[in-house]
C-alpha positions as CSV (number, residue, x, y, z in Angstrom):
1,X,173.4,11.9,65.9
2,X,173.2,15.5,67.1
3,X,176.0,17.8,66.0
4,X,177.5,19.6,69.0
5,X,177.5,22.8,67.0
6,X,176.3,23.2,63.4
7,X,176.7,26.0,60.9
8,X,173.7,27.9,62.0
9,X,174.7,27.7,65.7
10,X,178.3,28.8,64.8
11,X,177.1,31.7,62.6
12,X,175.0,33.2,65.4
13,X,177.6,32.6,68.1
14,X,180.2,34.2,65.8
15,X,178.0,37.3,65.4
16,X,177.4,37.6,69.2
17,X,181.1,37.3,69.9
18,X,182.1,39.8,67.2
19,X,179.3,42.3,68.2
20,X,180.3,42.1,71.9
21,X,184.0,42.5,71.1
22,X,183.2,45.5,68.9
23,X,181.1,47.1,71.7
24,X,183.9,46.4,74.2
25,X,186.4,48.2,72.0
26,X,184.2,51.2,71.5
27,X,183.5,51.5,75.2
28,X,187.1,51.0,76.1
29,X,188.2,53.7,73.6
30,X,185.5,56.2,74.5
31,X,185.9,55.6,78.3
32,X,182.1,56.0,78.8
33,X,182.0,53.3,81.4
34,X,185.5,52.8,82.9
35,X,185.8,49.3,84.4
36,X,182.4,48.2,83.2
37,X,183.1,47.8,79.5
38,X,182.7,44.0,79.5
39,X,179.5,44.2,81.5
40,X,178.0,46.9,79.3
41,X,179.0,45.1,76.1
42,X,177.5,41.9,77.4
43,X,174.1,43.3,78.4
44,X,173.7,45.2,75.1
45,X,174.5,42.0,73.2
46,X,171.9,40.2,75.3
47,X,169.3,42.7,74.3
48,X,169.5,41.6,70.6
49,X,168.9,38.0,71.7
50,X,165.9,38.7,73.9
51,X,164.2,40.9,71.4
52,X,164.6,38.0,68.9
53,X,163.4,35.3,71.4
54,X,160.4,37.3,72.5
55,X,159.4,38.1,68.9
56,X,159.4,34.4,68.0
57,X,157.4,33.5,71.1
58,X,154.8,36.2,70.9
59,X,154.4,35.6,67.1
60,X,153.7,32.0,67.8
61,X,151.2,33.0,70.5
62,X,149.3,35.5,68.4
63,X,149.4,34.0,64.9
64,X,147.7,30.8,66.1
65,X,150.7,28.5,66.0
66,X,150.6,27.7,69.7
67,X,146.8,27.2,69.5
68,X,147.2,24.7,66.8
69,X,149.9,22.8,68.8
70,X,147.8,22.8,72.0
71,X,145.1,20.3,71.1
72,X,146.3,17.4,73.2
73,X,149.2,15.9,75.1
74,X,150.7,14.4,72.0
75,X,150.7,17.6,69.9
76,X,152.0,19.7,72.9
77,X,155.0,17.4,73.4
78,X,155.7,16.8,69.7
79,X,158.3,18.3,67.4
80,X,156.3,19.9,64.6
81,X,159.5,20.8,62.8
82,X,158.4,24.4,62.4
83,X,161.0,26.7,60.9
84,X,160.4,29.4,63.5
85,X,160.9,27.0,66.4
86,X,163.9,25.4,64.9
87,X,165.5,28.9,64.4
88,X,164.5,29.8,67.9
89,X,166.2,26.7,69.3
90,X,169.4,27.4,67.2
91,X,169.6,31.0,68.4
92,X,168.9,29.9,72.0
93,X,171.7,27.3,71.9
94,X,174.2,29.7,70.5
95,X,173.2,32.4,73.0
96,X,173.6,30.0,75.9
97,X,177.1,29.1,74.8
98,X,177.8,32.8,74.6
99,X,176.3,33.2,78.1
100,X,178.4,30.4,79.5
101,X,181.6,32.0,78.1
102,X,180.6,35.3,79.5
103,X,179.9,33.9,82.9
104,X,183.4,32.4,83.0
105,X,185.0,35.7,81.9
106,X,182.9,38.2,83.9
107,X,183.4,37.7,87.7
108,X,180.0,39.2,88.5
109,X,178.2,36.4,86.7
110,X,180.6,33.6,87.6
111,X,178.2,31.8,90.0
112,X,177.0,28.2,90.2
113,X,173.4,29.1,89.6
114,X,174.2,31.1,86.4
115,X,176.6,28.5,85.0
116,X,174.2,25.7,85.8
117,X,171.3,27.6,84.2
118,X,173.2,28.4,81.0
119,X,174.7,24.9,80.6
120,X,171.5,23.2,81.2
121,X,169.5,25.5,78.9
122,X,172.1,25.0,76.1
123,X,171.7,21.2,76.4
124,X,167.9,21.5,76.2
125,X,168.0,23.9,73.3
126,X,170.4,21.7,71.3
127,X,168.1,18.7,71.7
128,X,165.1,20.9,70.9
129,X,166.4,21.6,67.4
130,X,165.5,18.1,66.4
131,X,163.2,16.8,69.2
132,X,161.0,19.7,70.3
133,X,158.6,20.1,72.0
134,X,157.6,23.1,69.9
135,X,154.6,24.2,71.9
136,X,156.5,24.4,75.2
137,X,159.6,25.7,73.6
138,X,157.8,28.7,72.3
139,X,156.9,29.6,75.8
140,X,160.1,28.7,77.7
141,X,162.6,29.9,75.1
142,X,160.4,32.7,73.6
143,X,157.6,34.3,75.7
144,X,159.5,33.9,79.0
145,X,162.3,36.2,77.6
146,X,159.9,39.2,77.6
147,X,160.8,39.9,81.2
148,X,164.5,39.9,80.4
149,X,164.3,42.8,78.0
150,X,163.5,45.1,80.9
151,X,166.3,43.6,82.9
152,X,168.7,44.6,80.2
153,X,167.5,48.3,80.6
154,X,168.1,47.9,84.4
155,X,171.6,46.6,83.7
156,X,172.3,49.4,81.2
157,X,171.6,51.9,84.0
158,X,173.6,49.7,86.4
159,X,176.7,49.3,84.3
160,X,176.5,52.4,82.1
161,X,177.9,55.9,82.7
162,X,176.7,57.5,85.9
163,X,175.1,60.4,84.0
164,X,172.4,58.1,82.8
165,X,171.2,57.4,86.4
166,X,171.6,61.1,87.3
167,X,169.7,62.3,84.2
168,X,166.9,59.7,84.1
169,X,166.3,58.6,87.7
170,X,162.6,58.0,87.1
171,X,163.3,55.8,84.0
172,X,165.8,53.8,86.1
173,X,163.3,53.2,88.8
174,X,160.4,52.5,86.5
175,X,162.5,50.0,84.5
176,X,163.3,48.1,87.8
177,X,159.7,48.0,88.9
178,X,158.5,47.0,85.4
179,X,161.1,44.2,85.3
180,X,160.0,43.0,88.7
181,X,156.3,43.0,87.6
182,X,157.0,41.1,84.4
183,X,159.3,38.6,86.1
184,X,156.7,37.9,88.8
185,X,153.9,37.6,86.2
186,X,155.7,35.5,83.6
187,X,158.4,33.6,85.4
188,X,156.9,33.2,88.9
189,X,153.3,32.8,88.0
190,X,152.7,31.7,84.4
191,X,155.9,29.6,84.3
192,X,154.8,27.2,87.2
193,X,151.3,26.9,85.7
194,X,152.8,26.0,82.3
195,X,155.2,23.6,84.0
196,X,152.4,21.8,85.7
197,X,150.7,21.1,82.4
198,X,154.0,20.2,80.9
199,X,154.6,17.6,83.6
200,X,151.1,16.2,83.1
201,X,151.6,15.9,79.3
202,X,155.1,14.5,79.6
203,X,154.2,11.8,82.2
204,X,151.2,10.9,80.0
205,X,153.4,10.5,76.9
206,X,156.0,8.5,78.9
207,X,153.3,6.1,80.2
208,X,151.5,5.9,76.9
209,X,154.0,6.7,74.2
210,X,152.9,7.3,70.6
211,X,154.0,4.8,68.0
212,X,156.1,7.5,66.3
213,X,159.0,9.3,67.9
214,X,158.4,8.6,71.7
215,X,162.0,9.8,72.5
216,X,161.6,8.7,76.2
217,X,165.1,9.5,77.4
218,X,164.8,13.1,76.2
219,X,161.5,13.5,78.0
220,X,163.1,12.4,81.3
221,X,165.8,15.0,80.8
222,X,163.2,17.7,80.2
223,X,161.3,16.8,83.4
224,X,164.5,17.0,85.5
225,X,165.6,20.2,83.8
226,X,162.2,21.9,84.3
227,X,162.3,21.1,88.0
228,X,165.7,22.7,88.4
229,X,165.0,25.7,86.3
230,X,161.6,26.3,88.0
231,X,163.3,26.3,91.4
232,X,165.7,28.9,90.1
233,X,162.8,31.1,88.9
234,X,161.2,30.9,92.3
235,X,164.4,31.6,94.1
236,X,165.1,34.7,91.9
237,X,161.5,35.8,92.4
238,X,162.0,35.8,96.2
239,X,165.0,38.1,95.7
240,X,163.1,40.4,93.4
241,X,160.3,40.8,95.8
242,X,162.7,41.8,98.5
243,X,164.4,44.3,96.2
244,X,161.1,45.6,95.0
245,X,160.0,46.3,98.6
246,X,163.2,48.3,99.1
247,X,162.6,50.4,96.0
248,X,158.9,51.1,96.7
249,X,158.9,51.5,100.4
250,X,162.4,52.2,101.7
251,X,163.7,54.5,98.9
252,X,167.4,53.5,99.0
253,X,169.8,56.3,98.0
254,X,171.1,54.3,95.0
255,X,168.2,52.4,93.4
256,X,170.2,51.7,90.3
257,X,171.8,48.6,91.8
258,X,170.1,45.4,91.3
259,X,172.0,43.3,93.8
260,X,170.8,39.9,92.6
261,X,170.5,39.5,88.8
262,X,167.4,37.4,88.4
263,X,167.7,35.4,85.3
264,X,169.4,34.0,82.3
265,X,168.4,35.5,79.6
266,X,166.6,32.4,79.2
267,X,164.9,30.5,78.5
C-alpha cells in the first residue's frame, strides 16, 4: 500500500515550507516588496525545485539513461526503480503539495486550473515513486520544468521591487520572450509529440500486458491525466502567444506583467 506521505516527502516539504517562511519574514522585515512578500517568497522557493527537476531530467537525457529506457513499449512504460527517478518523484510530490497549499493561501494562484494541475500531478508523482514509468517521468517531471525556470525570473520582476524593472528593463523583456520560446518549444511542441508516443505505448501495454507488473488501473489514470494536462499546456500556450505578440509588436508600457501565469511548475 502506498503511504500518503513518507519520510522523504515530508523532509522535502518541510524544507520548502521553512525556506518560504524564512523568505517571507525577510521580505516583510526589509519591506523590499510591500504587499508581494508571499508571492516573491513562493516564486524563489519554486526556483530551487525547478533547478532540481531540470537537472534530473537533463542528466537522464544526456547520460544515456533515457536512451537505455527507450528500446520498446515495455521498457518505456516500466518502473526501472532508478534512484534518480525515485528521488525526482519524491521531490515532485512534495513540491506539488507545497504548490497546492500555496494556491489556497495566495489569491492570485487560487484558480481551478492551478489547483487541478497541482492535485493531479501530486497523485501521479506519488504513484510514480513505486510504479514509474521512469522514461516518461524524466520528461514530464524533469525536462519539461526547464521552461519554468525562466518563468520564475519573469515572476521575480513581476512581484519584486519596482527598481528591478526600472534598472533592468531589457532583462525583464528578454526573460519573458525566452520563457515564451521555451514553453512553446517544450510544452506546446515536444510535450504533445511525447504524449502521442506515450499513448501508443500505454494502449499497447494495456492490450498486451507483460507477465510482470502490468498495473493496468494506474495506466488508465496516466492516460486520463495526460489528456487533461496536455489540454492545459495548449490552453496556456495560446495565452502566451497572445502575450508574446503584445511584447514584440505592441510594446505595452508595462511589459513586466504576465497576466496569465502559464504553468505549474510541473511537471
